[in-house]
All heavy atoms as an XYZ file, in Angstrom:
815
protein
N     -10.973     11.268      5.994
C     -11.143      9.813      6.390
C     -10.480      8.987      5.361
O     -10.788      9.075      4.082
C     -12.613      9.438      6.543
C     -12.785      8.079      7.002
S     -12.462      7.843      8.698
C     -13.013      6.244      9.014
N      -9.565      8.064      5.596
C      -8.785      7.215      4.749
C      -9.718      6.022      4.567
O     -10.393      5.517      5.537
C      -7.537      6.793      5.188
C      -6.554      8.060      5.125
C      -5.233      7.712      5.943
C      -6.257      8.438      3.865
N      -9.748      5.308      3.390
C     -10.535      4.160      3.211
C      -9.545      3.138      2.629
O      -8.620      3.351      1.916
C     -11.560      4.389      2.189
C     -12.629      5.474      2.469
C     -13.539      5.593      1.358
N     -12.988      6.083      0.125
C     -13.472      5.838     -1.064
N     -14.580      5.152     -1.257
N     -12.723      6.219     -2.212
N      -9.903      1.892      2.856
C      -9.210      0.745      2.288
C      -9.234      0.807      0.757
O     -10.325      1.129      0.331
C      -9.741     -0.654      2.786
N      -7.998      0.823      0.177
C      -8.062      0.951     -1.238
C      -7.512      2.252     -1.693
O      -7.307      2.377     -2.911
N      -7.385      3.215     -0.884
C      -6.862      4.428     -1.063
C      -5.246      4.364     -1.466
O      -4.617      3.727     -0.635
C      -6.826      5.519     -0.069
C      -8.392      6.021      0.019
O      -9.266      5.975     -0.931
O      -8.785      6.733      1.077
N      -4.854      4.919     -2.479
C      -3.443      4.962     -2.706
C      -3.005      6.425     -2.265
O      -3.590      7.467     -2.738
C      -3.021      4.731     -4.139
C      -1.573      4.949     -4.367
C      -3.443      3.285     -4.521
N      -2.103      6.505     -1.343
C      -1.670      7.876     -0.706
C      -0.137      8.018     -0.903
O       0.574      7.197     -1.254
C      -1.989      7.823      0.825
C      -3.590      7.612      0.962
C      -1.367      6.714      1.507
N       0.159      9.314     -0.614
C       1.561      9.675     -0.436
C       1.775      9.836      1.014
O       1.124     10.485      1.592
C       1.893     11.030     -1.171
C       1.696     10.868     -2.643
C       3.323     11.559     -0.839
C       2.728      9.872     -3.398
N       2.754      9.058      1.559
C       3.110      9.174      3.038
C       4.576      9.220      3.339
O       5.413      8.865      2.407
C       2.495      7.870      3.643
N       4.905      9.774      4.377
C       6.258      9.721      4.853
C       6.536      8.458      5.505
O       5.814      8.005      6.346
C       6.496     10.851      6.058
C       6.424     12.275      5.448
O       6.926     12.506      4.286
N       5.727     13.220      6.121
N       7.583      7.739      4.851
C       7.897      6.363      5.278
C       9.173      6.332      5.734
O      10.184      6.784      5.041
C       7.686      5.448      3.958
C       7.977      3.954      4.402
C       6.152      5.443      3.488
N       9.445      5.590      7.001
C      10.894      5.512      7.368
C      11.279      4.065      7.006
O      10.615      3.102      7.102
C      10.865      5.541      8.870
C      12.326      5.383      9.371
C      12.370      5.574     10.912
O      11.555      6.071     11.513
N      13.628      5.210     11.368
N      12.435      3.936      6.298
C      12.945      2.670      5.780
C      13.483      1.901      6.957
O      14.115      2.441      7.854
C      13.846      2.804      4.703
C      13.170      3.384      3.395
C      12.871      4.739      3.209
C      12.797      2.525      2.450
C      12.241      5.216      2.113
C      12.067      2.923      1.266
C      11.862      4.254      1.096
N      13.334      0.708      6.849
C      13.822     -0.324      7.970
C      15.339     -0.423      8.060
O      15.875     -0.617      9.071
C      13.309     -1.785      7.783
O      13.549     -2.207      6.468
C      11.853     -1.787      7.904
N      16.092     -0.163      6.984
C      17.439     -0.294      6.967
C      18.236      0.966      7.283
O      19.413      0.978      7.396
C      18.041     -0.920      5.686
C      17.653     -0.131      4.424
O      16.719      0.734      4.551
O      18.085     -0.304      3.412
N      17.461      2.069      7.409
C      18.104      3.375      7.718
C      17.133      4.217      8.566
O      16.043      3.832      8.690
C      18.455      4.293      6.405
O      17.195      4.638      5.854
C      19.250      3.492      5.373
N      17.562      5.451      8.972
C      16.588      6.265      9.679
C      16.039      7.295      8.798
O      15.356      8.241      9.219
C      17.274      6.904     10.870
C      17.684      5.914     12.007
C      18.999      5.510     12.193
C      16.617      5.502     12.873
C      19.239      4.633     13.294
C      16.849      4.581     13.867
C      18.222      4.187     13.984
N      16.205      7.149      7.494
C      15.822      8.178      6.603
C      14.333      7.994      6.293
O      13.672      6.964      6.348
C      16.573      7.855      5.154
C      16.345      8.881      4.168
C      17.141      8.598      2.930
O      17.781      7.618      2.736
O      17.234      9.557      2.135
N      13.651      9.151      6.203
C      12.250      9.244      5.928
C      12.089      9.895      4.486
O      12.617     10.940      4.252
C      11.520     10.101      6.981
C       9.998     10.229      6.671
C      11.707      9.421      8.430
N      11.225      9.246      3.654
C      10.957      9.732      2.392
C       9.519      9.721      2.103
O       8.785      8.848      2.579
C      11.810      8.903      1.296
C      13.246      9.058      1.299
C      13.720      8.137      0.180
C      15.178      8.266      0.208
N      15.826      7.551     -0.983
N       9.035     10.479      1.210
C       7.714     10.499      0.659
C       7.531      9.331     -0.263
O       8.294      9.488     -1.270
C       7.166     11.886      0.101
C       7.055     12.918      1.118
C       6.394     14.103      0.452
C       6.239     15.299      1.470
N       5.183     15.028      2.418
N       6.607      8.462     -0.097
C       6.428      7.401     -0.918
C       4.874      7.001     -1.098
O       4.172      7.246     -0.270
C       7.141      6.085     -0.435
C       8.749      6.260     -0.433
C       9.148      6.162     -1.812
N      10.616      6.018     -1.859
C      11.449      7.005     -2.283
N      10.946      8.090     -2.712
N      12.653      6.835     -2.382
N       4.547      6.417     -2.213
C       3.094      5.918     -2.362
C       3.070      4.580     -1.582
O       3.869      3.919     -1.371
C       3.050      5.714     -3.840
C       4.393      5.325     -4.332
C       5.284      6.208     -3.398
N       1.767      4.512     -1.059
C       1.377      3.311     -0.229
C      -0.082      3.065     -0.461
O      -0.916      4.019     -0.714
C       1.665      3.559      1.181
N      -0.473      1.820     -0.286
C      -1.954      1.486     -0.397
C      -2.442      1.326      0.971
O      -1.846      0.534      1.862
C      -1.978      0.176     -1.147
C      -3.397     -0.557     -1.157
C      -4.421      0.324     -1.914
C      -3.339     -1.945     -1.691
N      -3.607      1.989      1.309
C      -4.233      1.920      2.620
C      -4.896      0.520      2.708
O      -5.766      0.241      1.800
C      -5.200      2.976      2.864
C      -5.891      2.830      4.141
C      -4.419      4.358      2.869
N      -4.578     -0.330      3.684
C      -5.269     -1.585      3.916
C      -6.357     -1.449      4.940
O      -7.591     -1.823      4.795
C      -4.268     -2.620      4.325
C      -3.153     -2.931      3.421
C      -2.102     -3.874      4.030
C      -3.629     -3.566      2.087
N      -6.090     -0.650      6.000
C      -7.110     -0.261      7.003
C      -6.569      0.909      7.889
O      -5.271      1.073      7.986
C      -7.746     -1.345      7.673
C      -6.780     -2.130      8.801
C      -6.765     -1.625     10.013
C      -6.108     -3.124      8.294
C      -5.938     -2.332     10.934
C      -5.297     -3.773      9.297
C      -5.188     -3.400     10.504
N      -7.383      1.619      8.556
C      -7.042      2.579      9.448
C      -7.920      2.341     10.757
O      -9.115      2.015     10.737
C      -7.567      3.996      8.957
C      -7.212      5.123      9.904
C      -7.861      6.471      9.626
O      -8.400      6.506      8.466
O      -7.827      7.363     10.520
N      -7.237      2.423     11.917
C      -7.883      2.441     13.256
C      -7.161      3.322     14.223
O      -5.963      3.178     14.429
C      -7.889      0.997     13.682
C      -8.688      0.694     14.872
C      -8.774     -0.927     15.186
O      -7.785     -1.486     15.538
O      -9.853     -1.451     14.980
N      -7.836      4.063     14.954
C      -7.316      4.939     16.039
C      -6.106      5.824     15.467
O      -5.017      5.959     16.151
C      -6.976      4.187     17.180
C      -8.120      3.389     17.783
C      -7.973      1.943     17.794
C      -9.209      3.959     18.201
C      -8.923      1.230     18.293
C     -10.248      3.201     18.827
C     -10.185      1.840     18.873
N      -6.223      6.395     14.327
C      -5.248      7.186     13.566
C      -3.984      6.441     13.381
O      -2.917      7.006     12.958
C      -4.969      8.415     14.471
C      -5.995      9.404     14.494
O      -6.802      9.417     13.393
O      -6.165     10.224     15.352
N      -3.974      5.063     13.316
C      -2.930      4.210     12.816
C      -3.362      3.802     11.490
O      -4.572      3.264     11.406
C      -2.597      3.138     13.798
C      -2.063      3.545     15.134
O      -1.053      4.309     15.042
N      -2.529      3.200     16.141
N      -2.489      3.836     10.449
C      -2.887      3.361      9.114
C      -1.944      2.234      8.705
O      -0.707      2.370      8.745
C      -2.785      4.488      8.103
C      -3.132      4.133      6.804
C      -3.481      5.771      8.584
N      -2.567      1.060      8.429
C      -1.768     -0.080      7.967
C      -1.777      0.061      6.476
O      -2.835      0.096      5.783
C      -2.387     -1.371      8.471
C      -1.581     -2.545      7.933
C      -2.409     -1.426      9.962
N      -0.523      0.069      5.967
C      -0.303      0.169      4.431
C       0.545     -0.848      3.835
O       1.313     -1.387      4.528
C       0.113      1.610      4.127
C      -0.738      2.717      4.568
C       1.660      1.887      4.743
N       0.428     -1.003      2.600
C       1.345     -1.884      1.785
C       2.135     -0.821      0.875
O       1.690      0.104      0.287
C       0.601     -2.722      0.900
N       3.457     -1.040      0.947
C       4.440     -0.171      0.121
C       4.191     -0.303     -1.339
O       3.595     -1.340     -1.805
N       4.419      0.689     -2.104
C       4.300      0.587     -3.539
C       5.757      1.072     -4.204
O       6.186      1.992     -3.648
C       3.234      1.554     -4.056
C       1.840      1.016     -3.530
C       3.255      1.683     -5.585
C       0.661      2.011     -3.908
N       6.089      0.362     -5.267
C       7.338      0.736     -5.820
C       7.185      0.861     -7.359
O       6.267      0.236     -7.938
C       8.496     -0.352     -5.608
O       9.673     -0.029     -6.240
C       7.932     -1.777     -6.122
N       8.009      1.625     -7.968
C       7.948      1.789     -9.456
C       8.839      0.761    -10.049
O       8.828      0.838    -11.344
C       8.268      3.261     -9.804
O       9.532      3.568     -9.473
N       9.534     -0.095     -9.433
C      10.323     -1.084     -9.932
C       9.410     -2.219    -10.320
O       9.100     -3.204     -9.519
C      11.396     -1.529     -8.942
C      12.170     -2.590     -9.474
O      12.074     -3.181    -10.388
N      13.331     -2.863     -8.654
N       8.938     -2.260    -11.558
C       7.991     -3.231    -11.940
C       8.554     -4.682    -12.086
O       7.663     -5.617    -12.382
C       7.371     -2.720    -13.314
C       6.447     -1.555    -13.039
C       8.345     -2.618    -14.429
N       9.782     -4.751    -11.835
C      10.421     -6.213    -11.840
C      10.122     -6.873    -10.498
O      10.340     -8.141    -10.335
C      11.801     -6.193    -12.166
C      12.184     -5.620    -13.564
C      13.659     -5.572    -13.846
C      13.823     -5.170    -15.262
N      15.276     -5.023    -15.577
N       9.774     -6.143     -9.442
C       9.500     -6.682     -8.059
C       8.217     -7.453     -8.038
O       7.293     -7.339     -8.883
C       9.463     -5.626     -7.020
C      10.803     -4.993     -6.913
S      10.952     -3.810     -5.532
C      11.356     -5.221     -4.260
N       8.065     -8.468     -7.099
C       6.983     -9.295     -7.025
C       5.837     -8.444     -6.274
O       6.003     -7.612     -5.284
C       7.310    -10.455     -6.178
C       6.194    -11.398     -5.954
C       6.476    -12.616     -5.135
C       5.462    -13.495     -5.025
N       5.771    -14.780     -4.171
N       4.585     -8.645     -6.782
C       3.503     -7.911     -6.229
C       2.331     -7.797     -7.184
O       2.253     -8.469     -8.267
N       1.418     -6.899     -6.877
C       0.329     -6.596     -7.777
C       0.466     -5.394     -8.554
O       0.723     -4.312     -7.927
C      -0.886     -6.504     -6.922
C      -1.185     -7.837     -6.214
C      -2.150     -6.026     -7.746
C      -2.455     -7.719     -5.180
N       0.422     -5.425     -9.924
C       0.740     -4.220    -10.512
C      -0.542     -3.329    -10.619
O      -1.568     -3.678    -10.498
C       0.936     -4.837    -12.171
C       0.168     -6.080    -12.003
C       0.196     -6.733    -10.661
N      -0.118     -1.981    -10.633
C      -1.021     -0.942    -10.869
C      -0.473      0.083    -11.931
O       0.768      0.216    -12.016
C      -1.434     -0.092     -9.698
C      -0.129      0.402     -8.876
C      -2.305     -0.829     -8.656
C      -0.417      1.374     -7.728
N      -1.330      0.469    -12.902
C      -0.823      1.188    -13.981
C      -1.123      2.646    -13.999
O      -2.079      3.042    -13.119
C      -1.462      0.538    -15.331
O      -2.952      0.836    -15.273
N      -0.457      3.508    -14.868
C      -0.958      4.857    -14.964
C      -2.306      4.911    -15.263
O      -3.110      5.881    -14.901
C       0.090      5.524    -15.992
C       1.488      5.565    -15.586
C       2.506      6.273    -16.414
C       2.056      6.712    -17.841
N       3.330      7.376    -18.546
N      -2.884      4.078    -16.134
C      -4.244      3.978    -16.542
C      -5.229      4.074    -15.385
O      -6.334      4.628    -15.324
C      -4.609      2.941    -17.507
C      -5.881      3.002    -18.125
C      -6.038      1.817    -19.110
C      -7.584      1.665    -19.578
N      -7.793      0.598    -20.450
N      -4.749      3.379    -14.266
C      -5.550      3.168    -13.045
C      -5.465      4.438    -12.116
O      -6.177      4.514    -11.178
C      -5.124      1.842    -12.328
C      -5.436      0.583    -13.050
C      -4.899     -0.608    -12.330
O      -3.679     -0.859    -12.550
O      -5.622     -1.200    -11.605
N      -4.495      5.258    -12.403
C      -4.204      6.385    -11.594
C      -2.925      6.615    -10.983
O      -2.591      7.638    -10.444
N      -2.000      5.585    -11.128
C      -0.670      5.565    -10.652
C       0.082      6.703    -11.418
O      -0.158      7.017    -12.601
C      -0.006      4.244    -10.711
N       1.109      7.431    -10.752
C       1.928      8.286    -11.467
C       2.837      7.484    -12.481
O       2.951      8.101    -13.495
C       2.790      9.058    -10.430
C       3.798      9.956    -11.176
C       1.909      9.967     -9.460
N       3.281      6.452    -12.076
C       4.095      5.589    -12.939
C       3.464      4.150    -12.848
O       2.961      3.951    -11.898
C       5.529      5.457    -12.533
C       6.367      6.742    -12.580
C       7.707      6.397    -12.077
C       8.600      7.551    -12.300
N      10.055      7.344    -11.776
N       3.776      3.318    -13.852
C       3.353      1.876    -13.640
C       4.057      1.322    -12.492
O       5.363      1.636    -12.284
C       3.702      1.144    -14.804
C       2.806      1.392    -16.073
O       1.679      1.912    -15.916
N       3.307      1.175    -17.288
N       3.443      0.745    -11.526
C       4.049      0.398    -10.173
C       3.558     -0.951     -9.777
O       2.769     -1.713    -10.375
C       3.667      1.330     -9.187
O       4.174      2.719     -9.536
N       4.208     -1.369     -8.594
C       3.904     -2.741     -7.949
C       3.361     -2.509     -6.533
O       4.156     -1.775     -5.799
C       4.980     -3.567     -8.148
C       5.483     -3.940     -9.418
C       4.750     -4.985     -7.224
C       4.537     -4.695    -10.293
N       2.339     -2.995     -6.158
C       1.997     -3.064     -4.679
C       2.710     -4.173     -4.076
O       2.543     -5.275     -4.455
C       0.471     -3.143     -4.476
C      -0.342     -2.093     -5.237
C      -0.001     -3.279     -2.982
C      -1.913     -2.301     -5.403
N       3.550     -3.940     -3.047
C       4.336     -4.905     -2.468
C       3.642     -5.392     -1.191
O       3.723     -4.824     -0.157
C       5.763     -4.370     -2.066
C       6.479     -3.868     -3.294
C       7.807     -3.263     -3.063
C       8.241     -3.087     -1.709
N       9.511     -2.516     -1.486
N       2.981     -6.566     -1.318
C       2.241     -7.155     -0.180
C       3.233     -7.838      0.799
O       2.785     -8.246      1.873
C       1.259     -8.208     -0.598
C       0.136     -7.473     -1.509
C      -0.837     -8.554     -1.861
C      -0.574     -6.311     -0.655
N       4.490     -7.898      0.535
C       5.630     -8.381      1.393
C       6.225     -7.153      2.217
O       7.119     -7.391      3.003
C       6.656     -9.154      0.669
C       7.420     -8.307     -0.213
O       6.974     -7.249     -0.731
N       8.640     -8.805     -0.437
N       5.672     -5.974      1.938
C       6.049     -4.807      2.724
C       4.949     -3.990      3.241
O       4.435     -3.041      2.767
C       6.811     -3.948      1.790
C       7.525     -2.753      2.304
C       8.384     -2.883      3.441
C       7.409     -1.465      1.809
C       9.038     -1.860      4.079
C       8.117     -0.368      2.279
C       8.863     -0.491      3.490
O       9.553      0.551      4.042
N       4.432     -4.587      4.347
C       3.250     -4.019      5.044
C       3.734     -3.507      6.384
O       4.494     -4.160      7.083
C       2.137     -5.131      5.346
C       1.618     -5.542      3.997
C       1.038     -4.523      6.200
C       0.696     -6.750      4.063
N       3.259     -2.126      6.718
C       3.678     -1.547      7.923
C       2.598     -0.620      8.431
O       1.638     -0.241      7.714
C       5.056     -0.773      7.723
C       5.110      0.056      6.393
C       4.843      1.413      6.661
C       5.315     -0.428      5.337
C       4.874      2.224      5.445
C       5.382      0.423      4.212
C       5.130      1.734      4.262
N       2.786     -0.057      9.689
C       1.881      0.827     10.187
C       2.442      2.231     10.350
O       3.681      2.372     10.771
C       1.488      0.400     11.731
O       0.863     -0.938     11.548
C       0.443      1.209     12.267
N       1.623      3.275      9.881
C       2.196      4.603     10.060
C       1.091      5.496     10.813
O      -0.052      4.927     10.914
C       2.562      5.271      8.699
C       1.231      5.247      7.822
C       3.639      4.599      8.028
C       1.371      6.057      6.417
N       1.464      6.485     11.263
C       0.384      7.476     11.759
C      -0.212      8.117     10.654
O       0.280      8.451      9.666
C       1.103      8.518     12.661
O       0.313      9.598     12.937
N      -1.549      8.369     10.990
C      -2.380      9.196     10.000
C      -1.812     10.471      9.642
O      -1.804     10.939      8.480
C      -3.828      9.286     10.534
C      -4.756      9.957      9.469
C      -6.230     10.002     10.084
C      -7.091     10.622      9.149
N      -8.542     10.669      9.716
N      -1.120     11.085     10.496
C      -0.351     12.367     10.318
C       0.671     12.303      9.297
O       1.115     13.288      8.689
C       0.119     12.924     11.648
N       1.155     11.062      8.974
C       2.299     10.911      8.013
C       1.774     10.821      6.575
O       2.520     10.849      5.649
C       3.093      9.614      8.309
C       3.761      9.612      9.660
S       4.600      8.268     10.100
C       6.038      8.244      9.098
N       0.553     10.787      6.371
C      -0.242     10.811      5.063
C      -0.357     12.240      4.581
O      -1.068     12.993      5.323
C      -1.530     10.070      5.119
C      -2.212     10.088      3.733
C      -1.310      8.619      5.559
N       0.157     12.514      3.389
C       0.136     13.907      2.997
C      -1.014     14.036      1.988
O      -1.550     15.145      1.959
C       1.418     14.322      2.366
O       1.802     13.638      1.318
N      -1.442     13.163      1.164
C      -2.512     13.224      0.324
C      -2.892     11.854     -0.238
O      -2.112     11.040     -0.266
C      -2.221     14.303     -0.743
C      -1.210     13.778     -1.928
C      -1.136     14.951     -2.918
C      -0.096     14.501     -3.955
N      -0.079     15.541     -5.068
N      -4.131     11.967     -0.702
C      -4.595     10.679     -1.298
C      -4.486     11.001     -2.909
O      -4.967     11.996     -3.383
C      -6.107     10.451     -1.046
O      -6.223     10.239      0.443
C      -6.719      9.229     -1.683
N      -4.026      9.923     -3.652
C      -3.844     10.196     -4.933
C      -5.078      9.459     -5.743
O      -5.462     10.198     -6.801
C      -2.518      9.279     -5.546
C      -1.212      9.805     -4.892
C      -0.091      8.927     -5.314
C      -1.056     11.204     -5.314
N      -5.445      8.288     -5.505
C      -6.572      7.756     -6.167
C      -7.060      6.604     -5.354
O      -6.499      6.112     -4.343
C      -6.258      7.374     -7.654
C      -5.285      6.203     -7.747
C      -5.654      4.839     -8.002
C      -3.913      6.524     -7.672
C      -4.725      3.904     -8.155
C      -2.964      5.568     -7.835
C      -3.347      4.252     -8.100
N      -8.105      5.907     -5.813
C      -8.778      4.782     -5.042
C      -8.738      3.656     -6.087
O      -9.033      3.743     -7.231
C     -10.159      5.098     -4.630
C     -10.649      4.052     -3.639
N     -10.413      4.041     -2.440
C     -11.666      3.007     -3.968
C     -11.082      3.059     -1.850
N     -11.697      2.411     -2.705
N      -8.369      2.508     -5.618
C      -8.357      1.210     -6.398
C      -9.713      0.845     -6.792
O     -10.683      0.985     -5.966
C      -7.688      0.029     -5.693
C      -6.120      0.094     -5.388
C      -5.826     -1.205     -4.586
C      -5.397      0.320     -6.506
N      -9.825      0.236     -8.022
C     -11.142     -0.393     -8.471
C     -11.412     -1.530     -7.462
O     -10.648     -2.072     -6.720
C     -11.006     -0.860     -9.913
O     -10.070     -2.045     -9.888
N     -12.828     -1.810     -7.594
C     -13.340     -2.944     -6.783
C     -12.591     -4.316     -7.174
O     -12.244     -5.003     -6.253
C     -14.845     -3.103     -7.138
C     -15.458     -4.189     -6.406
C     -16.972     -4.344     -6.626
C     -17.598     -5.475     -5.994
N     -19.179     -5.501     -6.263
N     -12.319     -4.466     -8.451
C     -11.552     -5.692     -8.884
C     -10.243     -5.686     -8.306
O      -9.685     -6.797     -7.905
C     -11.534     -5.795    -10.398
C     -13.010     -5.861    -11.067
C     -13.777     -4.560    -11.139
O     -13.214     -3.501    -10.941
O     -15.066     -4.632    -11.243
N      -9.500     -4.644     -8.405
C      -8.082     -4.584     -7.916
C      -8.016     -4.709     -6.404
O      -7.124     -5.461     -5.833
C      -7.448     -3.307     -8.307
C      -5.962     -3.342     -8.069
C      -5.150     -4.278     -8.925
C      -5.144     -3.816    -10.353
N      -4.043     -4.185    -11.160
N      -9.014     -4.197     -5.537
C      -9.124     -4.336     -4.245
C      -9.440     -5.825     -3.787
O      -8.758     -6.428     -3.008
C     -10.183     -3.554     -3.525
C      -9.788     -2.136     -3.498
C     -10.816     -1.378     -2.530
C     -12.303     -1.452     -2.909
N     -13.037     -0.457     -2.141
N     -10.227     -6.552     -4.734
C     -10.519     -7.962     -4.455
C      -9.142     -8.797     -4.662
O      -8.847     -9.724     -3.932
C     -11.603     -8.517     -5.455
C     -11.941     -9.894     -5.046
C     -12.579    -10.027     -3.679
O     -13.541     -9.511     -3.424
N     -12.059    -11.040     -3.115
N      -8.339     -8.436     -5.683
C      -7.160     -9.065     -5.951
C      -6.160     -8.982     -4.732
O      -5.598     -9.991     -4.452
C      -6.498     -8.484     -7.337
C      -5.235     -9.138     -7.781
C      -5.271    -10.609     -7.965
C      -4.771     -8.525     -8.961
N      -6.073     -7.735     -4.250
C      -5.244     -7.425     -3.073
C      -5.705     -8.374     -1.881
O      -4.872     -9.006     -1.219
C      -5.193     -5.948     -2.551
C      -4.596     -5.640     -1.238
C      -4.566     -5.116     -3.727
N      -6.969     -8.371     -1.615
C      -7.595     -9.186     -0.554
C      -7.202    -10.683     -0.769
O      -6.704    -11.275      0.138
C      -9.049     -9.082     -0.491
C      -9.788     -9.847      0.482
C      -9.745     -9.475      1.879
C     -10.310    -11.088      0.220
C     -10.463    -10.358      2.817
C     -10.914    -11.825      1.201
C     -11.003    -11.462      2.517
N      -7.462    -11.153     -1.955
C      -7.060    -12.576     -2.147
C      -5.640    -12.918     -2.052
O      -5.307    -13.815     -1.447
C      -7.503    -12.933     -3.661
C      -8.958    -12.913     -3.899
O      -9.827    -12.876     -2.930
N      -9.336    -12.835     -5.163
N      -4.733    -12.035     -2.439
C      -3.382    -12.294     -2.264
C      -2.860    -12.182     -0.846
O      -2.096    -12.969     -0.375
C      -2.523    -11.409     -3.071
C      -2.624    -11.581     -4.600
C      -2.139    -13.007     -5.078
O      -1.013    -13.297     -4.541
O      -2.976    -13.547     -5.800
N      -3.444    -11.300     -0.054
C      -3.081    -11.209      1.253
C      -3.619    -12.267      2.105
O      -3.002    -12.970      2.938
C      -3.715     -9.819      1.956
C      -2.791     -8.685      1.512
C      -3.641    -10.018      3.484
C      -3.399     -7.331      1.998
N      -4.841    -12.813      1.788
C      -5.404    -14.070      2.218
C      -4.493    -15.267      2.029
O      -4.255    -16.062      2.956
C      -6.777    -14.347      1.779
O      -7.642    -13.246      2.051
C      -7.417    -15.538      2.345
N      -4.020    -15.498      0.900
C      -3.007    -16.441      0.652
C      -1.751    -16.392      1.437
O      -1.267    -17.449      2.023
C      -2.574    -16.393     -0.895
C      -3.595    -16.977     -1.912
C      -3.006    -16.828     -3.239
C      -4.100    -16.893     -4.339
N      -3.503    -16.668     -5.660
N      -1.295    -15.080      1.636
C      -0.057    -14.954      2.352
C      -0.360    -15.418      3.856
O       0.640    -15.769      4.543
C       0.584    -13.492      2.294
C       0.994    -13.141      0.862
C       1.255    -11.677      0.868
C       2.401    -13.918      0.636
N      -1.475    -15.096      4.266
C      -1.806    -15.257      5.839
C      -2.371    -16.763      6.025
O      -2.737    -17.029      7.093
C      -2.820    -14.284      6.290
C      -2.349    -12.869      6.320
C      -3.388    -11.825      6.756
C      -1.076    -12.563      7.171
N      -2.558    -17.567      4.957
C      -3.143    -18.831      5.123
C      -2.363    -19.666      6.198
O      -2.971    -20.592      6.686
C      -3.268    -19.565      3.886
O      -1.964    -19.753      3.283
N      -1.077    -19.426      6.309
C      -0.337    -20.239      7.357
C      -0.725    -20.041      8.721
O      -0.451    -20.888      9.586
N      -1.589    -19.021      9.023
C      -2.105    -18.700     10.376
C      -3.296    -19.460     10.689
O      -3.844    -19.627     11.812
C      -2.438    -17.255     10.578
C      -1.178    -16.318     10.543
C      -1.655    -14.863     10.612
C      -0.315    -16.596     11.755
N      -3.866    -20.003      9.573
C      -5.207    -20.734      9.732
C      -4.928    -22.083     10.491
O      -4.041    -22.835     10.148
C      -5.919    -21.018      8.339
C      -7.198    -21.554      8.300
C      -7.837    -21.531      6.955
C      -9.208    -22.047      7.022
N      -9.730    -22.323      5.628
N      -5.858    -22.234     11.408
C      -5.724    -23.539     12.244
C      -6.764    -24.656     11.783
O      -7.611    -24.478     11.100
C      -5.833    -23.310     13.582
O      -7.102    -22.738     13.873
C      -4.878    -22.478     14.146
């Protein structure tokens, strides 16, 4: 069972090609074997939320909240670690800010 806050390795198809690669991703939620994730990059110059090797990442990385997509649960090969409560709150706050334009 995947949980919100799990950092996983998943097969990800890139939008600009048909290529599929194994990449880290943050689980936002799972429903009916569909998993909504945020991409993670080791390019620490990109915009997003930093996660460090100290927190469990293989490399210092960035959670890219501008790169959210849905994958099948079958595309997840393993769970690497789980974000701290504080880091999950930071992700929640940043996503809430991004979605504030939907508020009526």
